[in-house]
VMD Tcl script that draws the C-alpha trace (Angstrom):
set ca {
  {0.00 0.00 0.00}
  {1.32 3.41 -0.93}
  {1.40 5.82 1.99}
  {0.92 9.58 1.56}
  {4.15 11.54 1.73}
  {3.69 14.45 4.07}
  {5.83 17.37 5.13}
  {8.13 17.43 8.11}
  {5.13 18.35 10.21}
  {3.08 15.15 10.58}
  {0.04 17.03 11.86}
  {-0.59 18.83 8.58}
  {-1.59 17.27 5.27}
  {-2.09 19.62 2.34}
  {-3.03 18.72 -1.21}
  {0.36 19.57 -2.65}
  {2.24 17.60 0.05}
  {1.15 14.14 -0.95}
  {1.92 11.75 -3.80}
  {-1.25 9.81 -3.08}
  {-3.74 9.55 -5.96}
  {-6.82 7.47 -6.63}
  {-6.09 3.98 -8.03}
  {-2.61 4.10 -6.44}
  {-3.70 1.83 -3.63}
  {-3.76 4.55 -0.97}
  {-6.67 6.04 0.90}
  {-8.03 9.54 0.54}
  {-6.12 11.89 2.91}
  {-9.28 13.49 4.27}
  {-9.03 16.73 6.26}
  {-9.81 16.53 9.97}
  {-8.81 17.99 13.30}
  {-5.16 17.55 12.30}
  {-5.76 20.25 9.67}
  {-6.21 22.77 12.49}
  {-3.10 21.81 14.48}
  {0.16 23.62 13.92}
  {3.64 22.97 15.21}
  {5.15 25.98 17.04}
  {7.30 28.32 14.97}
  {9.32 28.67 18.15}
  {8.93 27.33 21.67}
  {7.05 24.13 22.43}
  {3.37 23.33 22.83}
  {3.67 20.70 25.54}
  {2.36 23.07 28.20}
  {5.75 23.70 29.78}
  {6.50 27.03 28.15}
  {5.49 29.77 25.75}
  {5.21 29.08 22.06}
  {4.24 30.89 18.88}
  {2.48 29.19 15.96}
  {0.97 30.04 12.57}
  {-2.50 31.20 13.77}
  {-0.82 33.51 16.28}
  {1.39 34.91 13.55}
  {-1.61 35.50 11.29}
  {-3.52 37.21 14.10}
  {-0.55 39.49 14.76}
  {-0.02 40.26 11.08}
  {-3.75 40.88 10.64}
  {-3.69 43.40 13.50}
  {-0.75 45.23 11.93}
  {-2.48 45.26 8.53}
  {-5.67 46.78 9.97}
  {-3.82 49.42 11.99}
  {-1.55 50.20 9.05}
  {-4.50 50.52 6.65}
  {-6.43 52.99 8.80}
  {-3.25 54.87 9.73}
  {-2.38 55.31 6.06}
  {-5.96 56.33 5.27}
  {-6.48 58.86 8.09}
  {-2.97 59.98 9.06}
  {-3.29 63.02 6.79}
  {-7.01 63.26 5.97}
  {-8.08 65.48 3.09}
  {-11.31 67.34 2.47}
  {-11.45 65.65 -0.92}
  {-10.47 62.10 0.03}
  {-8.14 59.98 -2.04}
  {-8.95 56.38 -2.96}
  {-7.55 54.86 0.24}
  {-9.25 57.39 2.49}
  {-12.52 56.93 0.60}
  {-12.45 53.14 1.08}
  {-11.63 53.50 4.79}
  {-14.34 56.11 5.30}
  {-16.89 53.94 3.50}
  {-16.10 50.94 5.72}
  {-16.12 53.01 8.89}
  {-19.35 54.79 7.96}
  {-21.06 51.53 7.01}
  {-20.51 50.09 10.49}
  {-21.24 53.37 12.26}
  {-24.52 54.13 10.49}
  {-25.63 50.70 9.31}
  {-24.93 48.79 12.51}
  {-24.29 51.01 15.54}
  {-26.77 53.83 14.85}
  {-29.46 51.45 13.60}
  {-29.16 49.20 16.66}
  {-28.16 51.42 19.57}
  {-29.09 54.86 18.28}
  {-26.90 57.83 17.38}
  {-26.83 59.47 20.80}
  {-26.03 56.37 22.86}
  {-24.10 54.53 20.19}
  {-21.50 57.10 19.14}
  {-19.13 56.22 21.97}
  {-19.16 52.53 20.98}
  {-18.39 53.10 17.29}
  {-14.58 52.68 17.65}
  {-15.01 49.35 19.46}
  {-17.54 47.95 16.99}
  {-15.54 49.08 13.95}
  {-12.40 47.49 15.41}
  {-14.21 44.22 16.12}
  {-15.69 44.09 12.62}
  {-12.44 44.64 10.73}
  {-10.44 42.38 13.05}
  {-12.91 39.50 12.68}
  {-13.14 40.05 8.93}
  {-9.36 40.06 8.54}
  {-9.00 36.90 10.64}
  {-11.61 35.25 8.39}
  {-10.01 36.46 5.17}
  {-6.75 34.64 5.88}
  {-8.58 31.49 4.77}
  {-8.44 32.44 1.08}
  {-5.17 34.39 1.03}
  {-2.38 32.39 -0.64}
  {0.35 31.01 1.65}
  {-1.70 31.84 4.78}
  {-4.79 29.80 3.79}
  {-6.13 29.44 7.30}
  {-8.95 31.33 9.09}
  {-7.73 32.29 12.55}
  {-11.30 32.32 13.87}
  {-11.56 28.57 13.19}
  {-9.54 28.20 16.41}
  {-12.17 28.50 19.16}
  {-9.90 30.47 21.51}
  {-9.99 33.59 19.31}
  {-13.79 33.94 19.02}
  {-14.09 33.11 22.74}
  {-11.79 35.98 23.73}
  {-13.68 38.42 21.49}
  {-17.03 37.20 22.86}
  {-15.66 37.56 26.41}
  {-14.77 41.21 25.74}
  {-18.34 41.87 24.61}
  {-19.73 39.89 27.55}
  {-17.75 41.87 30.14}
  {-18.84 45.12 28.48}
  {-22.50 44.04 28.51}
  {-22.43 43.00 32.18}
  {-20.61 46.17 33.31}
  {-22.93 48.46 31.33}
  {-26.02 46.75 32.72}
  {-24.76 47.13 36.30}
  {-23.78 50.75 35.71}
  {-27.08 51.73 34.10}
  {-29.54 49.77 36.26}
  {-27.80 48.80 39.49}
  {-27.91 45.33 41.05}
  {-31.70 44.98 41.13}
  {-32.04 46.27 37.60}
  {-29.29 43.95 36.43}
  {-31.08 40.98 37.99}
  {-34.36 41.92 36.29}
  {-32.53 42.45 33.00}
  {-30.81 39.05 32.87}
  {-33.82 37.14 34.18}
  {-36.45 38.83 32.02}
  {-38.51 39.62 35.11}
  {-42.15 40.25 34.25}
  {-44.69 39.77 37.05}
  {-47.50 39.46 34.52}
  {-46.22 35.93 33.73}
  {-47.75 34.73 36.97}
  {-47.08 31.10 37.93}
  {-44.55 30.48 35.13}
  {-42.40 33.44 36.22}
  {-39.87 31.35 38.25}
  {-39.34 28.95 35.34}
  {-39.06 31.81 32.85}
  {-36.55 33.67 35.05}
  {-34.42 30.55 35.48}
  {-34.29 29.93 31.73}
  {-33.51 33.58 30.96}
  {-30.82 33.70 33.65}
  {-28.88 30.75 32.25}
  {-29.54 31.85 28.67}
  {-28.15 35.35 29.18}
  {-25.27 34.67 31.56}
  {-24.03 31.31 30.26}
  {-25.43 30.50 26.83}
  {-25.16 33.99 25.29}
  {-21.34 34.33 25.29}
  {-20.98 30.69 24.21}
  {-23.29 31.04 21.19}
  {-21.76 34.40 20.30}
  {-18.35 32.73 19.96}
  {-19.44 29.37 18.54}
  {-21.50 30.92 15.73}
  {-18.35 32.51 14.31}
  {-16.07 29.57 15.08}
  {-18.36 26.89 13.63}
  {-18.90 28.71 10.34}
  {-15.19 29.30 9.81}
  {-14.29 25.77 10.89}
  {-16.82 24.22 8.52}
  {-15.91 26.52 5.65}
  {-12.21 25.77 5.92}
  {-12.88 22.04 6.12}
  {-14.95 22.16 2.93}
  {-12.27 24.13 1.10}
  {-9.66 21.59 2.19}
  {-11.90 18.71 1.17}
  {-12.40 19.88 -2.42}
  {-8.79 21.07 -2.78}
  {-7.33 17.77 -1.63}
  {-9.89 15.85 -3.70}
  {-8.86 17.76 -6.83}
  {-5.28 16.56 -6.36}
  {-6.20 13.07 -5.24}
  {-8.36 12.43 -8.33}
  {-5.63 13.43 -10.80}
  {-5.02 9.90 -12.02}
  {-6.50 7.89 -14.87}
  {-10.23 8.32 -15.35}
  {-10.21 10.37 -12.14}
  {-9.11 13.42 -14.20}
  {-12.73 14.04 -15.13}
  {-13.81 14.07 -11.49}
  {-10.81 16.20 -10.55}
  {-12.10 18.93 -12.87}
  {-15.48 18.91 -11.14}
  {-13.82 19.05 -7.74}
  {-11.63 21.97 -8.87}
  {-14.71 23.89 -10.04}
  {-16.29 23.23 -6.64}
  {-13.13 24.56 -4.99}
  {-13.52 27.85 -6.88}
  {-17.24 28.04 -6.07}
  {-16.62 27.31 -2.39}
  {-13.87 29.94 -2.28}
  {-16.26 32.58 -3.63}
  {-18.97 31.43 -1.21}
  {-16.49 31.51 1.68}
  {-15.55 35.08 0.78}
  {-19.21 36.03 1.21}
  {-19.60 34.10 4.46}
  {-16.48 35.70 5.94}
  {-17.97 39.19 5.59}
  {-21.40 38.04 6.79}
  {-19.98 36.43 9.94}
  {-18.02 39.57 10.81}
  {-21.21 41.58 10.32}
  {-23.31 39.20 12.43}
  {-20.72 39.25 15.24}
  {-20.80 43.05 15.56}
  {-24.58 43.19 15.03}
  {-25.05 40.89 18.03}
  {-22.53 42.98 19.95}
  {-24.62 46.10 19.34}
  {-27.80 44.23 20.25}
  {-26.30 43.24 23.62}
  {-25.13 46.81 24.27}
  {-28.56 48.16 23.35}
  {-30.18 45.69 25.73}
  {-27.89 46.85 28.54}
  {-28.72 50.52 27.94}
  {-32.47 50.16 27.37}
  {-34.69 51.56 30.09}
  {-37.58 49.16 29.67}
  {-37.05 45.37 29.92}
}
mol new
graphics top color blue
foreach p $ca { graphics top sphere $p radius 0.5 }
foreach p [lrange $ca 0 end-1] q [lrange $ca 1 end] { graphics top cylinder $p $q radius 0.2 }
display resetview
């Protein structure tokens, strides 16, 4: 049986790193959890010290790219904006007016615009790495990154609710207290309590993570299949798989923007709920 030849890193199997083809007597090198594991670029990942791997590098580079883009666009703003400033202003204004103002309101929401804009472009950039050559990996498909972002939003929501309504108001807010519910009020409050304090941050993070994880897996599946089928009569199927790879890449590009939008839309919804007077 012919075994797939992989790179020096046994945890990663990419389409161009294997000599395995259909009819060669070897199995299909299907993507799996190993496709999301990376050896440290330096340090070790055995839990005994610090280490730095590819997703961390992409997250760092993405942060620099975002900061550099907006710095270049707004460092010397002009009354008649150039192309770069126009693109940056359009993106900023889209989030400010289309998300923050529409959800929270102009008066209350203005102070949260920088945070929401930062979250949107950071999440979008982390998603975009999936289709950028050489990188080809969405950072948000590692659950730790969406969880940290969701935790930031969660802490902000809890602190704003306490600040605006006090302890009693916070309790009513997170439990959905409504005395008109009568006998079912205790059950309703219990469900709302666990939903808001425990389930909300989890679903906020998992929604982003799951979509990026699934999207990257599908891209890997069709990419590897295109290479694997390049043998004999399999050439015909390889062409179909390659077309699907292109289609899935275009679809993933759309999903990446949508997921960034949904993440900040939910963020604004939580902030609006914390600031609202009536619950």
